N, C-alpha and C positions, 0 to 999 in steps of 0.2 A: 817340769812341764815343758813340752816341746810342741810347737805349732808349725805347720806348713800351710801357707796361705797362697792360693793361686789367684791370678787375675789375668785379664786380657781376653777372655773368651767373648763370644758374641755371634751375631749373624752376619754372614758375608756371602757375596755372590761367588759362584764358581769362577776360578781364575784369580780370585783376590788373595789377600794376605792377612794374617793375624800374628801377633807376637804375644805369647804366653809368658808370664813370670810366676815364679814361686819363691817366696821368701821364707826361710826357716828362722825361727826365733825361739828364745828360751835359754836354758842353761846348757848351751852346746859347747862341748869341748873340741870336737873335730867332726868333719863330715867327709866320708869316703866317697861313696857313690851317690849320684843324683840322677834321676830319670823321669821320663814322662811316659805314662801309660794312657790307654784310652779304652772305653767300653761303650759300644753301641747297643741299643736295645736288642735283647735276645742273643747277644754275643758275649764271649768271655772277655775279660780284661786282657789287653795285649800290650806288649812293649812297643813304644814308638821310637824312643831314642834314649840313650844314657851317656853319662860322662863321668869319668873318674876325677879325683882331685887334681891329678897332673894333666888332665885334658884329653885323655884317650876317649874317643867316642865310638858309639855303636848305634846303628840304625836298622830299623825294620826295612825290609825290601820296599815296602809301600812308601816309606819316607825318604829313601835315598834320592838325592838330587833335588828335592823340593823343601825339605825341612833342615834346619840347622840348630843344633843344641849348643849352648854355651853356658858358662857359669862365672860368677864373680865370687871368689872365695872370701874376699874381705867383707862382702855383704851377705854371705850365706844364701846366695840367690842363684837360681838356675832359670834359663830362658829357653824358649822354643820358638824360633822364627819359622813360620809356616807360609810358604809361597805356593802359587799355582794350586790353590785348594780345590778339591773335588767334592761332590756331594757325598761320596763314600767316606770322606774324612769326618763326617758328622758323628759326634760322640761326646761323651763326658770325658774330659782329659784330667788325669790325676797326676800329681807330683808325688814322687817317692824318694826317700833319702835314707841312706845307711849312715847313722851317726852315733857318736858317743856323747853321753851327758856328763857334765862335770860331777866328779865324786862318785860316779857309777862305773863299774868295770864292764868293759865290753861294748860292742856296737849293737844297735837295734835298728829295725826298719820302721819307718814312719810314713804315713800317707796324709796327703792333703784332702780337703773336702770335695774337690773336683770343680771344674769349670766347664760350662756347656759351650761347645763349638757346633754351630749349625751352618752348613754350606748349602745354599740354594742353587738350583740348576737354572 
């Protein structure tokens, strides 16, 4: 059993900051990729940022220069620091991880339950 638990969402004014966290727990052998996605009402889920185990990052154009993704491999945790937030950043933010479970061959993709981020104008 693997769980991804997000935290740190909330309501913030435009121009403000939030820091999201996602902790993976369970019988985890290894985590390759970790990423943050978001989904606004009526929109498809989209990638915000991702990071590999060795620290290579990738950002959506909308996140470049404002958001920073990082991870703590010892804690199986990924973070998303969001600065200069805009109303269009309002969405449910989901954590995603590609990981291997102890005694199970291969890697699978897992999702968190999501955390709401609301940016008021």
